C-alpha positions in Angstrom: 11.1 4.6 -10.5 11.2 8.3 -11.3 14.5 8.5 -10.5 15.7 5.3 -12.3 14.1 6.4 -15.3 16.0 10.0 -15.0 19.3 8.4 -14.3 18.6 6.1 -17.5 17.8 9.6 -19.7 21.1 11.3 -18.2 23.3 8.2 -19.2 21.5 8.2 -23.1 22.2 11.7 -23.2 26.0 11.4 -22.2 26.3 8.4 -24.0 25.2 10.2 -27.4 27.7 13.2 -26.7 30.3 10.7 -26.3 29.7 8.8 -29.6 29.6 12.1 -31.4 32.9 13.4 -30.1 34.4 9.8 -30.5 33.5 9.3 -34.1 34.6 12.9 -35.3 37.8 13.4 -32.9 39.2 10.3 -32.1 41.7 10.5 -29.0 43.5 13.1 -26.9 47.4 13.7 -27.8 49.5 11.6 -25.4 51.6 13.5 -22.8 55.6 13.0 -22.9 55.7 13.3 -19.2 53.0 12.2 -17.0 53.1 12.9 -13.0 51.8 9.6 -11.2 50.8 9.3 -8.0 48.4 7.5 -5.4 45.8 8.4 -3.0 46.2 7.1 0.7 43.5 6.8 3.7 44.9 5.7 7.2 41.1 4.8 7.7 41.0 2.5 4.7 44.0 0.9 5.5 42.9 -0.3 8.8 39.9 -1.2 7.7 41.7 -3.8 5.6 43.1 -4.9 8.6 46.9 -3.8 7.6 49.4 -1.9 9.3 49.0 1.5 8.2 52.6 2.5 8.9 54.2 -0.4 7.0 51.5 -0.2 4.1 52.7 3.7 4.1 56.1 3.3 4.1 56.0 0.8 1.4 54.3 2.7 -1.1 57.3 5.4 -0.6 60.4 3.0 -0.1 59.4 0.0 -2.1 56.9 1.3 -4.6 58.6 4.6 -5.1 55.7 7.0 -5.0 56.9 10.8 -5.1 53.1 12.1 -5.4 50.7 11.4 -2.7 47.1 12.4 -2.0 46.4 12.0 1.9 42.4 11.3 2.2 42.1 13.2 5.8 38.8 12.2 7.8 37.3 15.0 10.0 36.3 12.1 12.7 39.7 10.7 13.1 41.3 13.9 14.0 38.5 15.8 15.4 36.7 12.9 17.4 35.5 14.5 20.7 34.6 18.0 20.3 37.4 20.5 21.2 39.9 17.7 21.0 42.4 17.4 17.9 44.2 14.5 17.7 47.4 14.9 14.7 49.9 12.7 16.1 49.1 10.2 12.9 49.2 12.7 10.5 51.8 14.0 11.7 53.9 11.0 11.3 52.5 10.7 7.6 53.8 14.4 6.7 57.1 13.9 8.3 58.0 10.1 6.6 56.6 12.4 3.4 59.3 15.2 4.1 62.0 12.8 4.8 61.6 10.9 1.4 61.0 14.7 -0.8 57.0 13.3 -1.3 55.1 15.7 -2.6 51.6 15.8 -0.9 47.9 17.0 -1.7 45.9 17.2 1.4 42.0 16.3 1.5 40.4 18.5 4.0 36.7 19.0 5.0 33.8 17.4 5.6 33.8 14.9 2.7 37.1 13.6 1.8 36.6 10.1 -0.1 36.1 6.8 1.3 32.8 5.4 2.6 30.8 6.8 3.8 32.6 9.9 2.1 31.3 12.5 4.8 33.4 11.7 7.7 31.0 13.7 10.3 32.4 12.8 14.0 29.1 11.5 16.2 29.1 14.7 18.4 28.7 16.6 15.5 26.2 14.4 13.7 23.3 16.5 15.8 24.4 19.7 15.3 22.2 22.5 13.3 23.6 23.2 9.8 25.1 26.4 11.1 26.5 24.9 14.1 28.2 22.3 12.2 29.7 24.6 9.1 31.2 26.5 12.1 32.8 23.7 13.7 34.0 22.8 10.1 35.6 25.9 9.5 37.4 25.9 12.8 38.6 22.1 11.8 39.9 23.6 8.3 41.8 26.3 10.4 43.5 23.8 12.7 44.4 21.8 9.9 45.7 24.4 7.6 47.8 26.3 10.4 49.7 23.3 11.4 50.7 21.6 8.0 50.8 25.0 5.5 54.6 25.4 6.6 55.4 21.9 5.3 57.8 21.8 2.3 56.1 18.5 1.5 52.5 19.9 1.4 51.9 21.5 -2.4 48.0 22.0 -2.4 45.2 21.9 -0.6 42.0 19.9 -1.9 38.8 21.2 0.1 36.0 18.7 0.0 35.9 15.6 -2.3 33.7 15.8 -5.3 31.5 18.4 -3.2 28.8 18.9 -6.3 28.4 15.2 -7.0 25.3 13.3 -4.6 27.4 10.2 -3.6 28.0 8.9 -0.2 26.0 9.3 2.9 26.1 13.3 3.4 24.5 16.4 3.8 23.2 18.3 0.8 26.1 20.7 -0.8 26.0 24.1 0.1 28.0 26.0 -2.7 28.3 29.0 -0.5 29.9 27.2 2.3 32.0 25.5 -0.2 33.2 29.3 -1.2 33.6 30.2 2.8 35.7 27.3 3.1 38.0 28.4 0.0 38.2 31.6 1.2 39.2 30.4 4.8 42.0 28.4 3.5 43.3 30.7 1.1 43.3 33.4 3.9 45.4 31.2 6.1 47.8 29.9 3.2 48.0 31.9 0.1 50.7 30.4 -1.4 49.5 26.8 -2.2 46.5 26.3 -5.0 43.3 24.9 -4.0 41.9 21.9 -6.0 38.0 21.2 -6.4 37.4 17.7 -7.8 34.3 16.5 -9.5 33.0 13.4 -11.1 34.8 12.7 -14.1 31.9 10.9 -15.8 28.9 13.0 -15.3 30.0 16.5 -15.4 31.0 19.4 -17.7 33.5 20.6 -14.3 32.2 24.2 -14.9 31.2 24.7 -10.9 34.8 23.4 -9.7 36.9 25.6 -12.1 34.6 29.0 -10.9 36.0 28.3 -7.0 39.2 26.2 -7.4 42.7 27.1 -8.5 42.9 23.3 -9.9 39.9 21.5 -11.2 40.5 17.8 -10.0 38.6 14.9 -11.9 38.2 11.1 -11.4 38.2 8.4 -14.0 36.4 5.2 -13.4 36.1 2.4 -16.3 34.3 -0.2 -14.2 32.2 0.0 -11.3 28.7 -1.4 -10.0 25.9 0.7 -10.7 23.0 0.5 -7.3 21.0 2.9 -9.6 20.8 0.0 -12.7 22.0 -3.3 -10.6 24.5 -4.1 -12.8 28.2 -4.0 -13.3 29.0 -0.8 -15.7 31.7 -0.1 -18.3 32.0 3.4 -18.8 31.8 3.7 -22.7 33.3 7.3 -22.6 36.5 7.7 -24.7 39.7 9.4 -23.7 38.9 12.5 -25.9 35.8 12.8 -23.6 38.2 13.9 -20.8 40.9 15.7 -23.0 37.9 18.1 -24.7 36.3 19.1 -21.4 40.0 19.9 -20.0 40.5 21.8 -22.9 37.1 23.8 -22.4 38.2 24.1 -18.9 41.4 25.7 -19.8 40.1 28.0 -22.6 36.9 29.3 -20.3 39.1 29.7 -17.0 42.7 29.3 -17.8 42.6 26.4 -15.1 44.4 22.9 -15.4 42.9 19.5 -15.0 44.2 16.9 -12.9 42.9 13.4 -12.5 43.1 13.0 -9.0 41.1 9.5 -8.7 41.9 7.0 -11.3 40.5 3.6 -10.6 43.0 0.8 -9.5 40.8 -1.0 -7.2 37.6 -2.8 -7.3 34.0 -1.2 -7.2 31.3 -3.8 -6.1 28.1 -3.9 -4.9 29.3 -3.9 -1.3 32.4 -2.5 0.6 35.7 -4.0 -0.4 36.3 -5.4 2.6 33.5 -7.6 2.0 34.0 -8.7 -1.3 35.3 -11.6 -2.4 38.3 -12.2 -4.2 36.6 -13.5 -7.5 33.8 -10.7 -7.0 36.8 -8.4 -7.2 38.2 -9.4 -10.2 35.0 -8.4 -12.3 36.4 -4.4 -11.9 39.9 -4.7 -11.2 42.7 -7.0 -11.9 46.1 -6.7 -13.4 44.7 -6.5 -17.2 42.4 -4.0 -16.1 45.1 -1.9 -14.2 47.0 -1.9 -17.2 43.9 -0.7 -19.4 43.2 2.0 -17.0 46.8 3.1 -17.2 47.1 3.2 -21.3 43.6 4.8 -21.0 45.0 7.5 -18.8 47.6 8.5 -21.3 45.4 8.6 -24.1 43.2 11.2 -22.7 46.0 14.0 -22.6 46.2 15.1 -19.3 49.5 15.1 -17.5 48.4 13.8 -13.8 47.2 11.2 -12.2 46.8 10.1 -8.7 45.8 6.3 -8.7 43.2 5.5 -6.5 43.6 1.8 -4.7 47.3 1.6 -3.6 46.4 0.2 -0.1 44.4 -2.9 -2.2 47.4 -3.6 -3.9 49.4 -3.8 -1.0 46.6 -5.8 0.7 46.9 -8.4 -2.2 50.7 -8.5 -1.8 50.8 -9.0 1.9 47.9 -10.6 2.7 46.7 -12.7 -0.5 50.4 -13.3 -1.5 49.7 -11.7 -4.9 52.0 -9.2 -5.6 51.2 -8.9 -9.7 49.6 -5.3 -9.7 51.9 -3.8 -7.2 55.2 -4.7 -9.0 53.2 -3.7 -12.5 52.6 -0.4 -10.5 56.4 0.0 -9.7 56.9 0.4 -13.4 55.3 4.1 -13.3 57.5 4.9 -10.2 60.5 3.4 -10.6 62.1 5.4 -13.7 
C-alpha cells in the first residue's frame, strides 16, 4: 500500500511539472534531419518464433535500416562459465559491415528485454563481488572482439541501470563506473551511452557517467502498480527541456535509444492476444509516436519493436506498420 501511495504521489508531482512546462512553453523545435534506427534482439526474435537471421536481414535489406542498436544477452554468449559463444553476434556484425549499417552495442548484465538482467544460470548463485568480476571479464571479451569493427560506433553500458525495472539486483553506481572505466580503457575512441527512463528521470546520473545520455520514450503502457493501461501525458517539450538542461550542465547529447513501437501489456508480448496488443500499439498509435518524437526537438531515435513489425507481416499477414516504417528509412 505504501509503495502504491508513493507511486501515485510521484506521478502527481510529475504531472504538475508537465502541466506548468506545457502551459508556458508549448513544444520543442522540430529537427530538419532526424536519424532513425531500430533495436534488435536475437533472443526476442526467437521468442516470437521467428527465424532471427531472416528477420535481421529483412530489417537491413527490405526495411532499409542503417542504424541498429543490438541488445546483447550475457546468458546467451556466456551460458557456460569460461565458454563464450560469439558466432551469432559475429554474423550480425558482418552483415552490418556488409551493408554499411552503424551499430550501438548494448553490453553488460542489464541490456533490455524481459527479464532485463540476463544472468547466466551458473552466475546466479555467485556472491555480488564474484558476479561483478565475471561481468567485467565478459565486457573485456566482447569489447576486445568488436572494437575494431567499422560498424560498431558506440557502446551502451547496461540498460537503464538507475531505473528499478526487471528481475535485477540493486544497482551499484560504483560498479557501473568500473564498467565504464574498463570499456574506455579497452576502446577510447567510441562514446559510451548510459541510458535512463524517459518519463521519470531528469537524466543527471547518466550524464555524470556517460558520454551520451540515452533516453526512452513510451506513450501507452500497462502500469502494474496502478493496474491500468496508462497514457503518458508528458508533452514533447518535456523531453526537449531536459535535453537542453543536460547539454547546458554537462555538454552532453541526449539520444532516444528506445521509442515505443510495439505493445506493452499486462503479460509478455508472446502471450498477448492481437486484440489486446492494439490497446497500446497499432498503426495509428505508431504514426502518433513518430509525429510526437519529431516535436521533441531530439534528432536521434531508435524504435523499439521492429521484431514485432516483422512478426505481424510474416506470421499475421499484417504488413501495415512495417510498410509505414519504410517511409522513415527508405529516403
